[in-house]
N, C-alpha and C positions, 0 to 999 in steps of 0.2 A: 337299557339302562333299567335296574327295579322299582317297578311300582307295586300298582294292583290291579288283579284280572278277575272281574269276575264274571263267569259262565254260567249260562241257564240255570240263573238265581229262580226262585220260585219259595214268595210267603205267602201263606194260606189261614184265613182264620175262616171255626167255624160259627157263624152266625144261625141259631135253631140247626135246620137241617139243611144249610145252604151251606156251600163253599165257597168263598168271596176268595179271589185272590189281590192281597196288595201288592204285589209282583210277581207279573205275568213272562216266565223266559228271559229275565233280563241279564244282557251279557254289558260288559263294561272294561273297558283297558282306561288308566289311568298311568299317568308315566310320573314318577320321582321327580319334586319339583312344579307339576300343573298345576294352573289357578283353574276353574271348575266353580260354574252356578247350576247350578238344578234350580227348574223351574217348573211349573205346572198349577193347575186348577186343587182347589183344596182335594184331597181323597183321592188325588194320582199316583200316589206314594213316593212322593220326595219324601218324608221324614221315614218312613219304613225303611228305604235305601240307603239313609242314612246313616241310620242304626244298626243297621247290618254291616256296613261299611268301618263302624264304629265298635262294632264287636258289641252294642248292646243287645244286640235279637240274632236269632240263628234262622238263616232259610229253613226251608222245611229238604229241599232239593236245590243243588247246585254246588257249585266248585267255587272257593274263594281263595287265590294264591296273593299271599300277602309279602311284598320282598323274596317271591322267587319261592316260598314255601307256601302251603299246602296248610292254610289253618282253620280249613270247615270243618275237620274233627278234633280240634283240639279242646280238652276237657276244662270244663268252668274256670279252674286255675291258672289253666294254661292261655287262655283266652286274657283274662281278669291280666296277666303281667302282662301281653304282648298291648295291651293299653293303654296299662299304666306308662309304659315305656317309648310306648311309641305312638300312640295319637292323643291329641289335645284339644278339648271340647270347647264352645259359645256357645250359651243357648242364648233366646230373645231373655231368657226369666235368668238372671247373675247364678241363683243359686251359691252365696253368700252366707258364711256362717256370721248372725248377727252379732255375736258375743268374742268374734276374733276382730282386731285388729285389720287394716289394710296388707302387710305387712304377712301377716301369720295366717290369715286367708291365702295369701300367695305363699308362702311358704309349707303349707299344708300336706301338697303331695310327695313333698323331699322327706316331710317327718313319717309319712306312711313308709314310704320306698325305704328309711333307715340310712337315709344320709346325712353325715358327721353332723357335727352343729355348726363349726369353722365354716364348711365350704356351704351349708346351709343360707349361713351370712352375708356369704361371699356373692351365691346369686341372688340373693332377694337383693342386695343393695344395687347388685348389676343390674336387674329389670326394674325397680324404683326409678334408677333414673332415665331407661332406654323408652320409660312409659310416660315420665314426666308426673312421676308421684309419690316422689323424694317427700315434699311437702305435706302428704296425704299420708303416708307410712302409717301414722299412729289415731289415726281416723279411722272409727269404726264404721259399718255400712250405711248404719245410718245415717252417721254425719255428710255422707257424699254423696255428689249430684249424680244421674242417670249415667252421664259420659264415664265420669271416675268411678262408678262400682263395673261397668262396664268394662273399663281397662284392668281394674283389679283384676275379674274373671279371665280377662286376657291374658294379664302377666300368670296365673295359676295352672292359667292352659299349658301355655309355653317354657313353666320351670322346669320343666323335666328333659326339654329340649326333643320334643318329639319333631317324626318324620312326617305327621299331615297334621294338620288343623281341620275339624268338620267346626263350620258353621252354622247353627240353623236359626236365622229371620236375625240375625245380630244386632240388627238396629233397628229392631221391630220396636224397642220401647226407647226409642231414644227421638230428641226434636234431630231436626236437619243440620245444623253443624255440630253437636255430638255425631250422630251416625256417619257425617265425613271423616272426620276425625279415626274416628274405629278403623275404618274402610282402609285407611292411611297406614294404619298402623299393622293388619292385619297382611296389606299387601306390600308393607317392609316385609315383614317375615318370609313374602313368597319368593321373594325376590334374593335373600339369603339364605331360599333352597329349600323351603319346607312346601309341602304338597297344603292346598290350600282347596277348600270343596266349602263352595257355599250354598245353602239353601235360600232362595228369595221368592217375593211375589211382589223385590222389584226391578221392572223392566230397564231401566238403568244401571244398576248396580249389576243386573246382571251380565249388560252388556261392556263391564269392564272387563269381566274372567276372559283369561283366551279361550276359551269355550264352554258355548250355552247347551246343556244339555235339558230338553223339552220333553215333561213326560206326560202320559195321560195311560187313564184306565191301569196302573199299572206296570203300564211299558215306554220303551224309550219312545217316543215318536218321531225327534229329530235329533239331530248333532249339530249346532251352528257355530264355525271357529269365527273369531271376532278379528278384526283387525285394532288391532292395540297397541300402544307408542311403547 
């Protein structure tokens, strides 16, 4: 199956005269449709790895194969196109546009991609129903609860039907009940075939994934295969 292959990835930052390895010779294979949690202490390289997977950052050295295509040397424009078509992002901070309604926030990636208005309306209506947001469609972010705002952010992240969802501490700003609801929606998308990769500090959430990647000092320290129902 097509998926992701990272081969000998290094990401180095200069801090004064010192070279600091945020990622140190990381290799990782991710099957299409996999569900992975990335865990480790602060500064272990989790977010750097997620940023490289999401084409928000580039490695200094190494190879990135995405669906059997080497995108390591893609131009910024090529990477941006791949990112918009193939990758959905869910962050701890919702990054919604305050002046737009929930429906307009969800629709935004379709507008930027040049999708015609009838198709946009169809897709937005469908995802509002699937995320339980129909009665909040015309509310602005300031009128929504934290859980509702995260559902809007998730709907926006998946409106382009990406291959992969990258979630960085998606429950970090939510109460337990709202967090559980968000995870169940993400896991539902994974069951439909989307690859799900979550960065988390929550051991319970980490154990829900099919595979846990534990990082320390920019390296993969261990891979744990979880028994999940």
